[in-house]
N, C-alpha and C positions, 0 to 999 in steps of 0.2 A: 576337511576342505577337500573337494573335487576339483577336477581339471577346469569345468566350466566356471566354478566359483573364482579360481584363480584369474582366468582370463577376465571375467566381470570386474574384479578388484583393479586389475592393472587399467582397464578401459575407464572405468569410473574416475580413477586418479589421474589419468595422463591422457585422455581423450585422444585427440587427433595424432598424437606422437605415437601410439599404437597402430602402425601401417597395417597389421594383419595379425590375427591369433586364431589359432585353431589347434584342438586336441587330435591330431592326426590318428592317434592310436591311443588306446586306454593308458592313462597315467602319463603320455608324452605330450606337454604342450609346447607348441612352437609359436613364437612370436617374432614380428619383424617391427623394429622401432626406430624411428628417426635419430640419425647420430647426435643431432643437438641436445637429445634428451636422454642418451644412454646413460650417462653418470648419474642423473637423477634417477632413473628407473631402477638401475642396478643398486644405488643406495638405499632405495625403498625396498626392493626385494630382499637384500641382505640384512638391513639393520631393522626394519619395521615388520617385514612379513617373515623374518627369520629363515629365510632360505640360505642353505649352504652351498658356498661357491665350490665349484668343481674344477673348471678349467676355462681358459679361453682358446680359441682357435682362429688361425687367419687362412683364408682360403683366396687364391687366385682364380676368379672367375672372368678375366678380361676376354677370353676366347668364347665364351658362352654367353655371359650377361653383360659384359663389358664392366664389370666392377670388381673391387675386393670386398670380401665378407668377413666381417668380424663377427664370431659366435662365441656368447658367454653362457656356460651351462651351470645352472643350479638344481639343488634338490631340496625337495621338502619331505624328509625322511619319514616323518610319522605319516604322512598321507602317501607315502610311496609313489611321488610325483617328481618327475623331471621337467624343468623349464629350460628349453632351448631358446635362447634370445638372440635373433640375428640382427646385425646392422649394416646395411650395404654402405660401401665407401666409393666415391667416385675417383677414379685413378688421376683425375687432373688436379685433386686435392685430398691426398692421401693421409690425412689427419683424422683424428678421433680423441675426444676428451677422454683423459685416463679416468679409470674407476677406482685406481688404487688407493687414492685419498679416502674413499668411502668404503672400500672392500679390500683391506689390505693384504688378503691371500692372493689377490690378482697381480702382485708385483712381478713375479718372474714370468708369468704367462703374457703379460702385455709387452715386456722387454723382449720376449721370444718372437712374439709376431712382429714386433718392429724391426728385429734382426732378419727374420726369415722371410717376410713378404713385403716389408717396407712401408708399412702404415705406422705412423707415428702417434703414440699416446701422448697427447699434449698435456702437460701439468704433472707428469709422472715425477715422484719424488726422488728417483734414483735413475736418471737417465742413461747410465752407463750400458755398454753391450752386456750381452748375458751369454748367448751360445757362441757368437763369433768372437774371435780374437780382436783386439784393438787395432792391430795393423791390417786387418780385413779391408779390401778396397771399398771405398763408397760407392754407392749405387748399384751394388751386385747383391742379390737377394735368392738365397738357394731354393725356397719353395715357390718360387714363381714359375710358371709353367715353361716360360722361355729360358730357363736355366737348365742345362743338360746334368743328369744325374752324375755323370762320371767326369764333369770338369773339375780340372785342377786349377785353382786360383792362385796366381802369384800374389805375395804379400805386398802391400803398398811400400814398404822400406825393405827392400830386398838387402840382404846382407847385415841388416841392423844387428847390434850386439846388445842393444837396450833391451828393457822390459818392454813385453807385448800387452800386459795387462795394466789397468789403471785400478788401484786399490784406494780405500779409504785412507784418511789420515787420521791419526790418534787423536783423542781430546788432549788439550794442553797440559803438559806435566806427566802424561802416561808413558810407559814404556811398551815396545812393541815385541812380541814373541812371535815368531813364525812358527806354524805346525804344517808340516807337509811342503811339497806335494806327496812325499813318502814319510810316513811315521810308522816305527816299529810296530805299534799294537794295532794299528788298523789294517785291516785287509786289502784296502784299496786306496788309490791316491786321492788326498783331499787337501787343499790349500786353504789355510786359515791365516789371519793376522789377529793375534789376541792382543788387546790394550788392557795393561795392568796398571795398578797403583799399590806398590807393595806385592802382596800375594794375591789381591783382589780383582777379579776381572770388571772393567768398567765399559767394555764394549769390544766389537769384533768385526771383522769383515770376512766374507768368504767368496771366492771367485773358483768356479768348476767349468764344466764342459770343455776340457782340454782338447779332446778328441770327440768330436759329435760325429758318431757314425753313421747318420744320413738314413737311418731305417726308415723313417716316415717318408723321405724322399723316394726312396727304393719302391715303397708301397704305392706312392702316388704316381709312379712313371713306368716302371718296367715288369713288375711282378705282378701275377694274376692271383686271383682270390685264393686258391687252394695253394700257392706257393708261400704265401704270407704268414700262414701259421708256423712254418719252420723258422722263418726269420723272426717272427714275434716272440718265439720261445727264447731267442737269444738276447732279448731285451735286458734280462735279467739272469745272472748265473744261478741263483736259488730258485727265484719264482717264476720259471720259464712257462710251466704248464698254464698258470694264471694267465699269461699274457696270450698265450695261442687261443685258451677258450674264451676270453674276453673279446678278443678279435672277432672269432667266429660268431659269438653271440650278437655282435654289433651288425655283422653281415646279415645274419639270419633275422634280426629284428627290421633291418631295411627291406630285406627281400621277402618278408613273410614266410619264412621257412619255419615249419614246426618239426622241433627235433622229437625222434622217438623216446619215449620213457626211460627205456633202458639205458639208451645212452645218456640220459640225463644223470642217472645214478652213476654210471662210471665216471663220468666226469666229476662229480661230487666226490666219489671215492679218491680219486687221484688228487683233487684239489685239498683234501684234508690229510692224505698222506704227504704231500708237500708241506703243509702247515707242521706236520709233526716233526719232519726231518729238519725243517728250517728252524723251528724253536729250539730242538737239540742242538743243533749248530749254534744258534744266537747265544744260548746259554754259556757254551764252553768258550766261545770269542769274549763274552763279557767276562768270565772268570778271569781269562788270560790278561785282559787289559788291567785287572786290579790285582793281579800276580796270583790268583787263586787257580793255579793249574790243576789242582786236583780235580776241579769241577770240568776243566777242558777235556782231561784224559778221560773222565768216567761218560761225560754225555756224547762225546765223538764214539766212544766204543759202543755206547747204546744205540748210537745213530747207524752204525753200519748195517745192522739186520734189517733196518727200514729201506736202507739203499738197495739191499740185495733183494728185498721185496718188490721194489720198483722195477728192478731189472726183470724180474721173474714175470712180472704183469705186461711191460711194455717193450721188454728188450734193451732198455738202457737204465743206467742209474739215474741220470739227471734230465738229459733232453729227450722227452719221451716220444715226440713225433706222432702223438695219438690223436690230434684234434684236425678235423677237415670240417669245411663247411657243411652243416646237416647232420654232424654225428661224430663217431670216433672210427679209428682205423682197426682196433683190435676188441675183442669181447674179453671179459673176465670169467673163465669158466669155472663151474661149481667145485671141480677139483682143486681150484686154487683158494677157495673160500677158506679151509680150515688153516692154511698156512699163513693167510693174512690174520686170522683171529689168534693163532698162537703167537705170532711175532707181536701183536697189539698186546696181549696179555703179559708178555714178558717186560716190554716197554713200560706199560702202566705200573706193574709192580716196581720196577727200579724207579720210575719217575716220582712216584709217592715217596719213595725214600729220600730222593734228592730233595723233595719239597720240605721233608721233615728235617733235613740235615741243614738247609738254607734258613729257614725260619729260626732255628736255634743258634746261629753262629753270631755271636756277638759283634766281632771285628767286621763281618760282612755287612751286618745292620748299620754299623758306623759309616761304611763307605755308601750306603744307598738310601737310608731313611732321611728324608729331609733335604735330599741333594738334588739339583737340577729341576727344580720345581718349574711345571708349566700351570699355570692357573687354568680354570675352566674358560675365563673370558679371554684369555690369550688363545687357548687351544680353539676357540670358535673363530677368533678373529683372524688365525692363520691357517684355518681349515684343516688342523690336525687331523689325521686318519688312523685307523687301526689301533694297536695297543698304545700308540702315543697319546690318541685321543681319548681312548676309553680309559686310559690310566689317569686321565685328568677329569673324569666324571662325565665325558661326553657319550651319550648312549646311541652310537652309530655302529651298525654292522650290516653290510650290504646283503649278507645271508638272509636277515629278517627283514630289514628296510626295503630292499628291492629284490626279492627272491629270484634266483635263476638255479639253473642245472635242477637238481632234485630236491633243493632246500624249501619248495613250495610244500613237500610231502614230508620232510624230515625237520621238525622243529629244532631250532638252534636257541640256546641260551646265551644272551649277551653276558660277557665277563666285563664288568666295569668297576673301578676303584676311583677313589674320590681324592686322594692325596696329591695327586700330580707329580709325584718325585720318581726317582728312579726305581726304588722299591716297588711302587704301584705299578709300574711298565713291567717290571720283572714278574711280579704276581698275576698280572694279566696274561702273560704268555704261559706261566706255569701251569694256570688253571685251563686255559685254551687247549693246551695239549691234551688234558684229560677229557675235554669236551670233544675234541676232534676224534680221539679213539672211540668215544661213544657214538658219535656220528657215523663213523665207519661201520660199525657193528650194527647199526640200526638200517643203514643202506644195504649192507650185505642181506640182512633179514628180510627186507621189504622189496629187493630188486625183483622186478617183474620180467617175463620172458618177452622175447620180440626182437625186432630188429635194431640194429645199432647206427643205422645210416639211412636218412630220409631221401626220398627222390628229389633230387635237385635239378632245376631246369639248367640246360646246356649253356644258356646265356642268361644272366641276371639283369633285370631292369635297371636302366641308368637314371640318374636324379633323384634317387631316393636316399633319405637319411637313416641312421641307425645309431642309437645309444646303448651301450652296455656297461655295467659294473661288475666286477668280481670282488671279493674279499680274500687278498692274499695274506700270508702271515705278518707283513709289514704294514698292511693296511690297504683300503680301497683303491683299486685301479680302475680307470675309465677308458674307454674306446670310443671315439665317435668316427663315423664313416659317411662319406658321401659316394654312392656308387657312381660308376662311369661306364664308358664305352669300353669295347673290346675285352669285357670280363676282368676289368682292373678297376680298382678304387679311382674316384676322382680325387678324394681327400681322406686322409687317414690320419687321426690325431690321437696321440696316446698320453695319457698321466699316470706315471708310476707313484706308488706312495711316498718315496723319499723326495720327490719333487716338492710335495706338500710339507712334508715333515721337516725337511732342512731348513726351512725358512722361518721354523719355530726355534731352531737351536740358538740363535743370540740371545732370545728371551730366556731360555732355561739356563744359559751359563752367566747370565749377568748376576754379579756379586758373589759368584762362587769362587773358590780358590782354584789356583793353576792345575794343582794334583787332580782337581775332579773334572777337568775338561774333556780328557779321553772318555771315561766312562758315561759322562752325560751324554756325548755325541754317540757313543756306542749304544746308549739306551734307546735310540730311536731304530737301532738296526739298519744304519745307512747302507745304500747300494750307490756307489760311484762308478761313474764310467772309467773304463781303462784311458791310459793316456800314454802319448809318445814324446810329450814335451819334457825336455830335461833343461834345468837351469844351473850353471855352474858358478861358483863364486870362487875368485881368487882372494884368500883371507889376508894375503900380504898385501896385495895392491888395491884389494876392493873392487876389482874389475868383476863385471858380470857378463856371461857369455850364454847365449841361448843356442843350442845346437838343432840344426834341422834334422829331419829324418834321414836325409842323404847321408849327412855327416854321422849320424849314429850308425847307419848301416855299414858305412866305410869303415869306422872305427872298430865295429864288432868283427868285421871280416878280416881286419888288419891286426886284430888282437892286441890293440895298445889304447892307451888312454893319453890325453894331453897333459 
C-alpha cells in the first residue's frame, strides 16, 4: 500500500468525514477528520486496515487556531507508512468520542489528554484520572498554554489524610494483595492491587504517575530546540540516548534537515551499545527477581566494560549528551574502533556461555516457560512493542519497519518468538544482544568519513510537524512535534515503550500464581517514574496518612520518623 492508496481508501469509506488528506512527505500521511466520525475511522484503521496504534496527543491551539487538536497516530509497518489523524475540537464543546472501545491500546493516551488539556473522551470504559492525582483541582489542565510551567497547584483537599487515588474494587469473593509502591525486587516504584482466589490471579489494578516530571511541559514552554535533547535523555534512566535521538529526528523531520551520513552511523553505534548494556542489566535483574543471583553477578560484571566503553566514546557512562539537532557533538575516531571491537568480542564470548547455561537450567525453565503468556491477539490489541511484542510473534522492529539513523544501510534481523511467555521474551533479548554486537561491527566497518553536524538554520520554521520512531531495548519509542516560534516547540509528545507494555501486564498475569507476578512484570523490563509520594498505615489503628513533600523534607532534616 502507498500513502495515496491509504488516502483513497479512507475517502472512499468515509467521504466528507475526511476534511483533508495529504501525504506531506514520503510515507507520512496527514488527515483531518470530523470529530463525529473519529471513533468509526479509528476503528476502521485499527481493526480492518490493521494499522498499529502508536499514541494520541492533545494540543492546545486556542491562541493560534482557536481550538484543541486531538492527534491519533497509527503506523502501517509493512508499508513503512505513518498515519497522523487530526481532529479539531471546539473549546466551547471539549468532548470527543472515545476510541478505546474499538482501539483498546488508546486507553491511557485518552485519559492522559483528558487530564492534561481537558478534552473529555466520551464513553471511555475507565474514566478515572491517569496522570493527575484524584485530589487535583477541577478545571486546571497542565498542558494548556495558559498554565505556567512552574505553577504549584494546591490540592483540592488540603490536609486530607485519606487516599488520593481511586482504585478498582476486586471481584466478589476475591482477596486483595497490594504490591508496591515499593517492592524489594523491583528497581523502581510501582503500585498494584492484585485480586486473588486462593493462589490464582483473577484480576488487578495499576495506578502510576505519582510524580509527573513535566518534561513535555518544559519542552512546550521554556526550552529551546537544542536544550531539549539533554532533558530528553533523562526521560529514562537506561534508554537516554534513545530519547534524545528520537526527539532530534522528529525536529529534523519537521524542519527538513538532512543528517550527515557519518552522524547517522555514530547514532546507530551508540543506540546499539545502549541496547547491549540494557539487556545485560535486565537479565541480571530478572535473575535477581527469581532468586538466581549468580546471573545478576555475572551479567553486571560483563556490563562494566561496556559502560567504560561508553565513557571512552562520549565522556559519560550513561547520559551521553551526544545529540543535537542536525547531528552529534563528538566523533568516534579510528583509534577507538579497536577498543570497541575488543570489548564486544569479550562480551559476545561470555554472552554465548550465558545463553548455553540458561537454556540448560531446568529450575529456570520451570519459572519462565509457559508463564505470563501474552497471546499475539492481545499483543496487537494492546499495541505491545519491543521484546514484549516480538516475544508474542509480532514482527515489528522500527529499525526495519521505519529505518532511521544508519539502519537504512545496515540490515537488521528481527528476533521473533511465537510462544508469548517469559521465556520467549528472555530469548528475544538474549539473541538481540548478539545481533546488536554484529550491527556495531558492521557500522564500524562501513562508517564513511565526513562531517558529523549538518548546517542548521538559526531559526527553524514554525507550524511544521515531525514524527520519529526509534527502537530502544524495551521497544519502540515515538516522538511527535509541532514546531513553534522563538526556536521552541509548540507541542512535543513522547511515548516510551513501557507506556504501551504496562497496559498489557493485566492480561499476562491473569490466572498465574502470586509467585509469578514479579517476574512477569519484570519480563517487560518496566521503567517507572520516580515518586515522592509516601503512604503510611498504622497497623494497630488502621489509620492511613499520606505525607506531603514538605513533611518528608522536614522529617529527613530532623532525622526522626513518626
